[in-house]
VEXRODREN-183967 format. One record per atom (N, C-alpha, C): residue in one letter; z, x, y. Coordinates in pm, whole numbers, plus 32768, in hexadecimal, padded with zeros to 4 digits. Atoms other than C-alpha are relative to their C-alpha. Example, Ala and Ser with C-alpha at 12.3 -4.5 7.8 and 13.67 -1.06 7.14 Angstrom:
REM VEXRODREN-183967
A800080597F89 A830C84CE7E3E A8000805A8078 S7FFA7FAE7F89 S82CA85577F96 S80497FB3806D 
***
This chain:
REM VEXRODREN-183967
M80537FFA7F8A M7E17F4DB5630 M7F9A7F8E7FFD K805E806F7FF7 K7D43F3B756A7 K7F728035800B S808E7FE07FF2 S7BCEF3C9567C S7FB67F7D8019 T804580807FF0 T7AE5F2A4564F T80527F947FBA P7FB1806B803E P7B87F1565603 P7FC97FDB7F76 S802B802D8085 S7B80F0DE549A S7FC57F73800A W803D80817FE2 W7B34EF805521 W80207FD8808F T7FEC80387F7A T7B14EECC566E T7FE37F6B7FFB E801780917FF5 E7B1DED6056D0 E7FFF7FDC8093 T800280347F78 T7ABEECB45813 T80497F7B8000 Y7FB1807A7FF7 Y7BB4EBA85879 Y800E7FD98092 R7FFB80367F78 R7B8FEADA59B9 R7FD080668068 G803B7FA07FA3 G7ABBEBEA5A5C G804580878004 H7FB87F818006 H7BACED045A08 H7FF080397F73 E80167FBF8081 E7BB2EDF758E6 E808380207FBB I7F907FD68053 I7CA6EE3057C9 I7FC8806D7FA4 R802E7F908053 R7C85EF7E5715 R806C80277F9D C7FA37FD08065 C7D24F00555DB C7FD8808E7FD7 F80177F768028 F7D46F178558C F8055801D7F85 L7FB27FD18071 L7DB4F2135446 L8037808B8023 V7FBF7F827FE0 V7EB0F3255493 V8065801C7F91 D7FA97FDD8071 D7F53F3D05368 D80117F897FA2 D80038074805A D7EF3F2A4528D D80517F898033 T7FB980717FC2 T7FA3F1B65380 T7FA47FC28068 E805080457F9B E7EEFF0AF544E E80497FFE8086 Q7FCC800C7F79 Q7F27F0CA55C5 Q7FA27FA5804C I805280647FBC I7EABEF9A5682 I801E80068096 E7FEF80037F6E E7E71EF9057F8 E7FA27F99803D A805080607FB4 A7DF4EE8D58EC A7FD08045807F V803A7FC87F86 V7D0BEEF95A05 V7FF27F8E8063 L7FFE806C7F9D L7D57EE185B2F L7FAB80298077 R805C7FDE7F94 R7C34EE235C23 R80327FCA8086 D7FDD802C7F79 D7C6CEE0E5D9A D7FA77F8B8027 A804C80747FD0 A7BF5ECD65E52 A7F7B802B803E E807A7FCA7FC4 E7AF3EDAB5F0E E7FF680937FDD G80127F728016 G7A60EEFF5ED0 G800D80287F6E P80027FCF8089 P7A5EEFDA5D9C P808A80217FC7 G7F7B7FD8802C G7BD8F0125D82 G80387FAC7F8F A7FBF8046806F A7CAFEFB35C59 A808780407FE5 T7F7F7FCF802C T7E11EFD85BD5 T80047FF47F68 V7FF780018091 V7E44F0375A68 V80927FEB7FDB V7F7880258024 V7F78EF9559CD V801080097F69 P7FEA7FFD8091 P7FFEEFF15873 P803D7F7D7FCF C7FD1807E8039 C8044EEC55791 C802880167F6E S7FD17FF18089 S80FAEE9A5647 S7FA87FB77F9B S8056804A805C S7FFDEDA555B5 S7F8D7FC1804E L807280447FC3 L7EBAECEA55F6 L802F7F85804E A7FCB80787FBC A7F80EBAF5654 A804180268085 V7FC07FD17F84 V804AEC735757 V7F9580278065 A806D7FD87FA6 A7F08ED0557E8 A7FBE7F84803E R803C807B7FCC R7E70EBA85808 R805D7FBB8063 A7F9F803E7FA4 A7FB0EB2758AC A8003804A8085 K7FFF7FB17F83 K7FAFEC4559AA K7F817FE58050 I807D801F7FBA I7E43EC0059FD I80097F73803B G7FF080887FCD G7E93EA8D5A21 G80557FFC807E R7FAC7FF97F87 R7FAAEADB5B1B R7FB580438073 H804B7FB87F9A H7EC8EBCE5BD4 H7F977FA48040 V8068805B7FCE V7DB0EACB5BF3 V803E7F8E8051 G7FC080717FBE G7EA5E9BB5C5E G804A80218081 R7FB97FD97F85 R7F3FEA835D7B R7FB97FCC807B R803B802D7F81 R7F0CE9FD5ED6 R7FE78076805F T80107F8B7FAA T7F31EB4F5F80 T7FF1807E7FAB P80117F84804B P7EC1ECA95F0D P807E80578004 R7F927FA08001 R7FB8EDB95EAF R7FEB80658071 F80037FA07F92 F800CEEC45FB2 F7F9A806F7FE7 D805F7F95801F D7F48EFD85F02 D7F707FCD8003 E8085803B7FFD E7E20EEEE5EE1 E7FD07FF08091 L8024800C7F72 L7E25EEA76059 L7FD580868039 I80237F7A7FCF I7E1DF01E609E I7F7580267FCD R80827FDC8037 R7CF6F0555FB2 R7F8F7FAD803D I806880557FC2 I7C36EF2C6045 I7FE28030808D S80147FCF7F78 S7C6CEFAA61A6 S7FB680857FFF A80447F7F800C A7C02F108613C A7F6E7FEC7FD9 W8089801C802B W7ACDF0766094 W7FAB7FD48076 H804B802C7F8A H7A67EFD361DD H7FDD8076805B A80197F8A7FAC A7A78F12A6286 A7FB6806D7FB2 R803A7F9D805C R79B8F1D7616B R7F88804C8039 N807A7FC17FCC N787FF2296239 N8019805D8076 V7FDE7FAC7F8D V7939F2F16341 V804F80797FCE S7FB47F898027 S79B1F456631A S80848004804D I7F7B7FF67FC3 I7B23F487635D I8036808A7FDE D7FCF7F778013 D7B96F5EF638D D8089800C803F V7F767FF57FD1 V7D0AF63163AA V802E80907FEC N7FC27F7B8008 N7DA9F78263F9 N80917FEF8029 E7F73801B7FE3 E7F21F74F63DD E804480768046 S7FBD7F8C7FC4 S7F77F8B1644A S7FE6800D8096 M80227FF17F72 M7ECDF89865A0 M80437F9D805D P803980738045 P7EF0F74C65AF P7F857FCA8048 I807F80337FCC I7D8DF6CE65DC I7FC87F9B7F9B V804180648054 V7CDDF5966555 V7F797FDD803E A808680277FD4 A7B67F556656E A7FD37F8C7FA9 I802D80788046 I7AEAF3FB6511 I7F707FE6802B G808E800E7FDE G7970F3ED6503 G7FD98064806B E80307FA87F96 E78B7F4846627 E803D7FDE8087 N7FD780307F7C N795FF3BE673D N80958005801B V7F6F80067FEB V7AD9F3CD6706 V803E80867FDD F7FBE7F808013 F7BA5F508672E F80907FF48032 L7F7380097FDC L7D22F505672A L803F808A7FF6 Q7FB77F818007 Q7E03F62C6777 Q808A7FEC803B G7F7980067FCB G7F6CF67067CD G804F7F8B7FC8 E7FA9806E802A E8055F54367C4 E7FB37F8F7FBB E805080678041 E7F3EF44D676E E7FE180257F6F A801D7FD18088 A7EDDF51D663E A807E80007FAB D7F8080038048 D804CF54465DB D80227F727FD4 N7FE4808C8022 N8079F3C965E7 N7FA47FCE7F91 F806180268066 F7F3CF3966518 F802A80387F78 I7FD97FBD807D I7FAEF491640F I80827FC67FCA E7F7F803A802B E8110F4036404 E7FEC7F737FC7 A801C80878033 A808AF2A063D6 A7FC180097F74 A803F7FEE8084 A7FB2F31962B2 A8067802D7F99 R7F977FD2805D R80DBF3CE6214 R805E7F8F7FD7 K7FA98073801F K81B2F293622B K7FBC7FA47F9A L804A80538060 L80A3F1C9617A L800080417F76 Y80057FB6807F Y8087F2D7606E Y80857FF97FB7 K7F7B8005803E K81FEF2DB602F K80227F737FCF Q7FE2808A8027 Q8215F15F6020 Q7FAC7FD27F8A A805980358067 A80E7F1185F45 A800A804F7F7D Q7FEF7FA58071 Q8106F2455E58 Q7F8D80017F9D T806E80038060 T7FCCF1E35D96 T7F7880138043 V807C7FE87FB7 V7EC8F23F5E9C V7FFA80948024 T800F7F757FD7 T7E3DF38C5F0F T801D800E8096 M7FEA7FE77F71 M7E8BF42C605D M7F807FE2804E D807F80207FBE D7D18F40B60B2 D7FF07F6A8016 D800180917FEE D7D33F2936078 D80567FD88077 C7FA580207F92 C7E58F28A616A C7FC680298087 Y80437FD77F83 Y7D9BF3516273 Y7F947F9B8025 A806B805F7FE5 A7C74F2636251 A80387F78802A C7FC1807F7FDB C7D5BF1346265 C802F80038092 V7FD07FF47F75 V7DFAF1B063A8 V7F89800C805F A80767FEF7FAB A7C9FF208642E A7FAD7F81800C H8051807A8003 H7C13F0AE63DF H7FF37FBC8089 P8012803F7F7C P7C61F0176539 P7FA98052805F Y80567FAB7FAC Y7BBCF14365E4 Y7F6E7FEC7FD8 V808880118032 V7A8AF1166506 V7FC87F79802D E802E80837FD3 E7A75EFA26557 E7FDD7FFF8094 N801C7FFA7F71 N7A85EFED66CC N7F82804C801E C807A7FB37FEC C796DF0EC66AE C7F847FB07FDB E8074804E802E E788BEFF265FA E7FDC7F918060 T801E80717FA5 T78A7EEE46705 T7FD1802E8086 
***
C-alpha cells in the first residue's frame, strides 16, 4: 500500500516520486496540466524512464485529451453545476437551466467525454461541457 513517498525529485517543473511497496521501489511521474491544478500520474520502471516521460510531456505541442477536459473544467470551477440524469435536468450557475432534450444532449456529451478520456471524473466532464455556457454567462 502506498503511503508517503520514500523520496521525491522535481524535474522540469514536474515531480517524480518513489514509494517502497513490499520492499520494492515503485516510481511514478506526476505530469502537471498546462493550466489548473490537474495532473496525470504515470508509473515508471526507473528514474531515467520517468525523466524521459516528463521530457516528452513538456515537449508536446498540444495537451492530452484528459488534460483538455480538466483545464476546461478548471475554468468553470466557480460555477455550480447540478445534473439530475433521471429527470433529466441540468442547472449551470444561477442563469442556465436545461431540461428535456437539451439536458439529454448535455448529459450524453459528458458521458462520451468520460468514456473516451477514462482518467477524468464525471464531474470534470460535466464542467467541461458546461464551460461554453459559463463563458456566455460571464460576458
